[in-house]
C-alpha positions as CSV (number, residue, x, y, z in Angstrom):
1,M,79.1,95.6,100.6
2,R,82.9,95.1,100.4
3,R,85.6,97.5,101.5
4,V,88.7,97.5,99.4
5,A,91.9,98.7,101.1
6,H,95.4,99.3,99.9
7,A,97.9,101.7,101.4
8,G,95.3,103.1,103.7
9,F,92.6,104.1,101.1
10,W,89.1,102.5,101.3
11,T,86.7,102.0,98.4
12,L,83.2,100.5,98.8
13,A,82.1,97.6,96.5
14,S,80.4,94.2,97.2
15,S,81.7,91.1,99.2
16,F,85.4,90.8,100.0
17,V,88.2,92.6,101.7
18,L,91.5,93.5,100.0
19,I,94.3,94.0,102.5
20,G,97.3,96.2,102.1
21,Q,100.0,96.7,104.6
22,A,99.0,97.8,108.1
23,V,95.4,98.5,107.1
24,A,92.6,97.8,109.6
25,Q,90.0,95.2,108.7
26,P,86.3,95.8,109.1
27,A,84.8,93.8,112.0
28,S,82.2,92.2,109.6
29,A,84.8,90.0,108.1
30,G,85.4,88.2,111.4
31,C,89.1,89.1,111.5
32,A,91.1,91.8,113.3
33,S,94.6,92.9,112.6
34,S,97.5,94.1,114.7
35,P,101.2,94.7,114.2
36,S,103.1,91.4,114.8
37,A,105.0,91.2,118.1
38,A,108.6,92.2,117.7
39,G,110.8,89.1,117.8
40,T,114.4,88.4,116.9
41,Q,113.7,89.3,113.3
42,T,113.3,92.8,112.0
43,A,110.5,92.0,109.6
44,N,107.6,94.4,109.7
45,T,104.6,92.1,109.5
46,Q,100.9,92.3,110.2
47,T,98.9,89.5,112.0
48,W,95.3,88.8,111.4
49,R,93.3,86.8,113.9
50,C,89.9,85.5,112.8
51,D,87.0,84.4,114.9
52,N,87.1,80.9,113.3
53,G,90.6,80.3,114.7
54,I,92.6,81.2,111.5
55,T,95.7,83.2,111.9
56,I,97.4,85.0,109.0
57,V,100.8,86.7,109.2
58,A,101.4,88.9,106.2
59,E,104.8,90.1,105.0
60,N,105.1,93.9,104.8
61,G,103.5,95.0,101.5
62,A,101.7,91.7,100.8
63,R,98.7,92.1,98.6
64,F,95.8,89.7,99.3
65,E,92.0,89.4,99.6
66,L,90.2,87.6,102.4
67,K,87.2,85.8,101.0
68,D,84.0,84.4,102.4
69,A,82.7,82.3,99.5
70,N,79.8,80.7,101.4
71,R,78.8,84.0,103.0
72,D,78.7,82.6,106.6
73,G,80.6,85.6,108.0
74,H,84.0,83.7,108.2
75,I,86.8,83.7,105.7
76,D,87.3,80.5,103.8
77,S,90.0,81.4,101.3
78,I,92.6,84.0,100.5
79,E,93.6,85.3,97.1
80,L,97.3,86.2,97.3
81,S,98.8,88.4,94.5
82,S,102.2,89.3,95.9
83,K,104.7,88.6,98.7
84,A,104.2,86.0,101.4
85,L,101.7,84.9,104.0
86,L,102.1,82.4,106.9
87,V,98.7,80.8,107.5
88,E,97.6,78.7,110.5
89,V,94.2,76.9,110.1
90,P,92.9,74.8,113.0
91,K,91.9,71.3,112.2
92,K,88.3,70.8,111.2
93,P,86.6,67.6,110.3
94,G,85.0,67.3,106.8
95,G,83.7,70.3,105.0
96,N,85.5,72.3,102.4
97,P,89.2,72.9,102.9
98,F,90.7,76.4,103.5
99,K,92.5,77.6,100.3
100,V,95.1,80.1,99.4
101,L,94.9,81.0,95.7
102,T,97.8,82.7,93.8
103,P,98.1,83.4,90.0
104,Q,99.9,80.0,89.6
105,A,98.7,77.7,92.4
106,I,96.0,76.6,94.8
107,A,97.1,75.4,98.3
108,A,94.3,73.7,100.3
109,V,94.1,72.3,103.8
110,R,91.8,71.2,106.6
111,G,94.2,72.2,109.4
112,T,97.9,73.1,109.4
113,R,100.6,75.8,109.4
114,W,102.1,76.8,106.1
115,A,103.6,79.6,104.1
116,V,102.7,80.8,100.5
117,D,104.9,83.2,98.6
118,A,103.7,84.7,95.3
119,A,107.0,86.0,94.0
120,D,106.8,88.8,91.4
121,G,103.6,87.3,90.0
122,S,105.6,84.7,88.1
123,K,106.2,81.9,90.7
124,T,104.4,80.6,93.8
125,S,106.3,78.8,96.5
126,V,104.5,76.7,99.1
127,F,106.2,75.5,102.3
128,V,104.6,73.3,105.0
129,A,105.7,73.8,108.7
130,E,103.1,71.5,110.2
131,G,100.4,69.2,108.8
132,R,99.7,68.5,105.2
133,V,98.9,70.8,102.3
134,G,97.6,69.9,98.8
135,V,99.0,72.0,96.0
136,S,97.9,72.2,92.4
137,R,98.3,74.5,89.5
138,R,95.5,76.9,88.8
139,A,95.7,76.0,85.2
140,R,95.0,72.3,85.0
141,G,97.8,70.0,86.1
142,R,98.8,67.5,88.6
143,A,98.4,67.9,92.4
144,V,100.9,67.1,95.1
145,L,100.6,66.6,98.8
146,L,103.2,68.3,101.0
147,G,104.2,67.2,104.5
148,P,106.2,69.0,107.2
149,G,109.5,70.4,106.0
150,E,108.5,70.0,102.3
151,G,107.9,72.7,99.7
152,V,107.2,73.1,96.0
153,D,107.6,75.9,93.4
154,V,104.8,76.4,90.9
155,E,105.2,78.5,87.7
156,A,102.8,79.2,84.9
157,T,104.6,76.5,82.8
158,G,104.5,73.8,85.4
159,M,105.2,72.5,88.9
160,A,108.6,71.6,90.2
161,E,109.2,68.4,92.2
162,V,108.3,68.3,95.9
163,K,111.5,68.8,97.9
164,R,112.6,68.9,101.5
165,W,113.6,72.5,101.8
166,G,117.0,73.3,103.2
167,Q,117.3,75.3,106.5
168,P,118.7,78.5,104.7
169,R,115.6,78.7,102.4
170,I,113.2,78.1,105.3
171,D,115.0,80.7,107.5
172,A,114.9,83.3,104.7
173,L,111.2,82.9,104.1
174,M,110.3,82.8,107.8
175,A,112.5,85.9,108.5
176,R,110.4,87.8,106.0
177,L,107.4,86.7,108.0
178,G,108.9,87.8,111.4
179,Q,109.3,84.1,112.5
């Protein structure tokens, strides 16, 4: 059974959890949420800590689904439809990479800290704070590998070149995530 949540309303269905802002997660998904600690930023974020070591910070109003494709009781991917997430995945040898899927892109890792922003459903931006992230278009296309400080924008029509992001752009995205 799945529970679908948005803006505080739950509907029962079959095997994933849709998360709206400030909505509690059922314990069966292996993740628990809490308001993010107040920092120097004024962003109102939600932090999800999962029993497999994954941490997700969601921008206020972010719409996403936590998925457990292999049905082992732990999330292994996120479907992000709007706004931004900061994801931290502990390193794990071998196995399938953890993925964040948006309408335009797929970002996959085995262990790192990165942000994904699905802006207005028309563009996805991926920024890597630590580690390496592979990014490809959902509709066939080339894949790129991002390292620390690098980012890329993905649109339905194609993928921009990998660039080292300037500090103002990094600061603006991280402020939205309470960082």
